[in-house]
N, C-alpha and C positions, 0 to 999 in steps of 0.2 A: 504494500500500500504506500502510495506516495505521501510525503510529508513536506509541504512547500509553503512559502509565503509570497503573496503578491506585493511587490514593492511600489510599482507604479502601474499605470494602465496596461503597459506592454511588457513589463519586466518582472521576473519571478526569481526568488531565491530557491535554488534546487540543491543546496549543500546538505551536510549532515554533521551531527555531533559524534565525537569519539570520547567516551568516558572510560574505556578500558586501557588506553595507553598510559603508562606510568611516567615515561620520560620523553619529552619532546626532543627530537634529534638525538634520542638515546642519551641525553645528558641533563636536561632541565626538568625538574619535577613539575607535573601538572595535576595536582590533586583535584582540580575542578574540571579536568578534561580540556578539550579543545574543539573548535569547530573548523570544518573545511568548507569554505564558502565557494559556491559556484552560482552563476547567474545566467538565466535564459531569456533572451529578448525575442518576442514574437512581433515581427514586422512583415512586410512583403516577403522578406527573407527571414529565416530563423537563425539566431546567432547565440551560441553557447560561449560564455566567457570562463575559461579554465575548467578543469575537472576536479577530482578529489583524490584523496589518499586511497590506496588499495583496501585499507581496513574498513572503509565505509562505502566501497564501490557498489555493492548491491543496492543499498538505499539510494545512493546518488543516481544510479541508472533508473530505478523505479521513479524517482522524482522527475528526471528528464522526460521519460516516456509519458508520465502523467500530465505534464504541462503541454507536451507536443500534441497529445491526443490524435495520434496518427499522422501528423504532418511530418514531412522529412526535415532533417537537420541540415540546413544549407552550409553553415559556417561554424567553425570552432576557432575562437581566438585564444591563443596561449600567451599570457602576459609573463609567466614565470615557469621555468622548467623543473624546479625542485620537485622531487617525487611526491611530496605531500599534496601537490596540486596537479601534477602531470601524470601520475601513475596510471590513471584510468583512460588515457588517450586511446590506447589500442582497443580497449573494450568499447569505447564510443564508436570508433571507426569500424569495428566488426559489425556492429548493429546498424551503422549508418555509412555504408561505403560511398554514398553520394557526397559526404561532407568534405568541404575544402577547409584546410587549416591555414589560419593567418597568424604569422608571427614574424620576428626579425631573423636575420641571417644567422647570428650567433646562437639564437634559441634553437633553430633547426639543427645546427651542429651538435648541440647538447642533446637534443631529442634523439638524434642518431646514435650518440654515445650511449644513451640509456636504453637503446633498443626500441624506441617509439618510432618505427619506420613507416613511411608512406611514399607513394609514388610522387614524382616531381610535379606531375600535372595536378596533384591535389594540394600543392603548396602555393601560398601567396606570401611573398616576402615584402614586408613594409619597413619603412625607415622613419626617422624622426620627422614629424610634421605631415606625414601622409594621412589621407582621409579615405573613408570608404562609406558609400551610401547603401543602406539596406532597405530603403523605402522611405518612411517618414524620418527615420533616424540616421544621422551621419556620425560616424565614429572617427575621431582623430587619435593618432598613435603617437605617444610621447616616450622617448627613451628615459630610462631610470637606472643607468648602470650602477652597480655596486649598492643597490638598495634591495636586496643585499647580495645578489649575484650579478655577474657582469652582463648577462643577457636580459635582465629585467626591464620591462617597459610597463607603462600604464595606458589605459584606453579611456577616452573621454567622449561621452555622448553630447555632441554639440546641441542636440535638439532639446534635451531635458536637463543638461547640466550635471549628469551623473558621471562620477569618476570611478572607474574600476582600477583600484589603486595597488593591486598585487599585494606584496607583503607590507607595504607602507600602511600605517594607521591600524595595524592589526593588534590582536591581544590573545593571550592564553584564555581558556575558559570555554566550556560548552554553553551554547546559547539557550537550550531548554525552551525553545518555542518563542522566546522574546528576541526578535530580530533587531529591532530598532534601539538606538541609544536612549530614546525617551521612554522606552518601556522598562528600563532598569534604572537603579540608582547607581549611576556610573562612578561618581566619586567614592561612594561607600563600597561597592561590590566589584568594580572593574578597573579602577585607575591603577591599583597596585599591580595587577596582572598585565595591564597594558604597558606600564613602565618596565616591568620585569621582562616582558617580551621584547620591547624595543631595545633596552640597554644590553641585553645578553645576545640578541640575534643581530641587531643592526648597529649597535652602539659604536662600533669601531669606525663606521663610515659616515660620521657626522657631516663632513664637507659635501659628500655626495647627496645626503639627505637635504642639505640646504639648497643645493642646486635644484633638486626636484621641487622643494617648497617655493623656490623662485619661479619656476615654471607654473606651478599650481596657482600662484598669486595672480597670474595673467588670465586665469580661467574663471568663468562665472560658475563656481561649483555650488550645486544645490543638494547633492547627495554624494556620500563617499561609500563605496562598496568594497571593503577590503577582503582579503582571502582568509582571514581569521577574525573572529570577534564581531561585535555589533556593527550594523549599518548605520551611518550617521545621516540623518535627514534634517537636523537643526543643530544649533549651537556649535557649528563648525569652527568658528574662531577660537573657541575654548580648546578644541583638539589641536588646532594649528599652533596655538601658543605653547602647549605642552611639548610639541615636537620641536619648536624653536629652542626651548630650554634644553631639551635633551641633545639635540643636534649640535648646539653651540657649547655644550658642557657647562651651562650656567645652572646653578642649583635652583630648585623650585622653592625651597624654604630654608630659613635660618634654623639650624638645628644640628645635633651631634649624633653621628653614627659611631658608636663605641664598640669596637670588636676586640675581643681578648682571646689569647691563647694561654691556657693554664693547665698544667699537668696535675697538680694536687690541690688546687683551689686558692693558692696564695695570690697569684696574679689576678684571678677573678675577684677576690676580696678587695684588692687594691682598686680595680676598676669600679667596683661598687661604691667605694669611698668617693671616687671622683664623681660618679653619677649623682650621689647624694649631695655633694657640695655644689654641683651645678644647679640642681633643683632648688637648693636653698637660696641661690642667687637669682632664681626666677627663670632659668633656662630648663624648661620641662619637656621640650621636644628632644628627647633622648631615646635612641633605639639601641639597645645593648644586646650583643649576640656572642655566643661561644663559637669561635671559628671552627672548632672540631665537630660541632653538632649541627651547624646550620649550612644548608646547601649554598654554595657560592653565588648562585643566581639571585638569591634574596639579598645577599650582602652587596652585590653589584647594583641592584636596583636602588637600594637605600643610599649607596654612595653617590649615585646620580641625583638623588632627591635632595640630600642635605648639604649644607654649606661647609660643614666641618667634620673631620674624622679624628678619632682618637684610636690609636693602635697600641694595645697593651700586650706584650709578649714575653714569654720566658725565653732564655737563651737555650739552644739545643745543639749539642755537639759544636759549640763555639759559633753557631750560626743562627739563622732565623728559624723558628719553629716551623716544621714543614707545612702545616695547614695554613699558617699565616703567610708563608712564602707563596703558596698557591693563590691566596687571595691577592697578594701584591702583583703576581704575574698576570692574573686575570684583569686587574685594573689597568695594567700596562697594555695588555693585548686589546682591550676595549677602549683605549685612548682616553680614559678619564683624566681630567685636568681641572685647573682652577679651583683647588680646594686648599683649605687651611688644615694642617695636621698637627695633632699633639701626640707625643710619644711617652709611653710608660715601658720601662725595661726591667727585667728581673734576671738575676744570675747569682747562683750561690757561691761561685768562686771565680768565674771569668765572664763578666757581664759585657757582652759584645753586641747584643741584638739591637739596641737602640741606634748605635752608629750605623749598623748595617741596614736597618730599615730607612734611616734618614738618607743614606747614600743611594739606596735603591730609588726612593721617591725623587730625589733631586737629580739623579743621573739618567733615569729612564722615562720620566714622565714630565709633561709640560705644565708650567705655571703652578707647581705644587709648593706651597709655603709651609715649611716645617718650623713650628714654634721653638724658640731657643729654650723656653721654660719646660723642660722635660722632667720626668720623675724616674729615679733609679732606686730600686730596692734590691736587697740581698736576702734572698729566700722568702722573706715576708716583710710587709710594711710595719714599721714601728713609729713611735712618736717623732723620731728623728727625721722622717720624711714629710711631716705635716706641713712644714713651711714650703717645701718644693711643690707639694700637691696644691696648696693654696695659690701659689704663683701660677701654676698651670691653669687652674680654674679662672683666675683673673685674666690671664692672657687670652683664653678662649672667649670669655665674655667681652673683653675689650675689642678683640678683632671682629666680633660680630657687629659691634656698634660702628666700627670703621668701614666694614665692607658693605657695599650697596647690594640689595637683594637682586 
């Protein structure tokens, strides 16, 4: 049985939810699942925009046939070849050998590499700025390289102002029947997953995202149809503002992400003292995580969200505790920058970790300011470190007052 939603007079959502998958890209936890969005336009010609992951292929195919109601499928537009959106191409073409596939040259190369083969006469290669008329609706094709694969493009319906945005503006989370952004409490239930999706999947490619946003600003967008997450039919400036913050690495909020690496609880206790002192000074936007127990995707998301980081780590084999080092490496890989960082270090006999973390941040990442007021403890915090802890708290609070949001 098909399960679809009508988006406009001629456009239908024909995607599906996946709640069985535990790890997106086999790395990022998705406890709320994920949606694979596909869209079918009924005009003089019928046009399917992208397909769906193999895991939901049966439901996806039933949805397509349910909307077509016996009509042939004239065109399949592929905006992005990643298998969570392109895996069902061959299944569509087996059922609809009449279908012509529209995409760009690099996308067709990747389709061939993945084994999604089709005859040359069934291919239409489009380039930046090309348009195609399907009846009342005219679609323009816009290149979106490295958002987040090199072949990515977006398609824009000039007739209705609908942007088929590929992986841009997407989110983790199954839709559960509520397709539109105004059918959910996005701030409460979706923003964290949207941020975690962007920062971990696309975060490295901020300059490319800004290029796409520049192109988008020239379009009269009335609806955004991403490949994951809700369809946006209003409040689009809100979403664009979030993307500008993330793509330019500007924090959304003044606050502190406090991440600690503790073997026996002493570094954790010290981090808790810092958090309490910050709260006493009025800074209550504090998110505190154990780096050994928290998936890095959540840490990355909050690192993009907040203006300040505090890294508290024990020394391990004269180096950085491995889980903390993994977090640092991910921040570097995802191009995080423009943050103010406080350091707490612990070492029972050779305390080296503070200097190593400082060197990593200053040598490998852009515009990271490490506060001089750090805290050093030997095995556990005692009254002797009270003054340095107060200095670190004051430095964090003071820098928040100086730094523009």
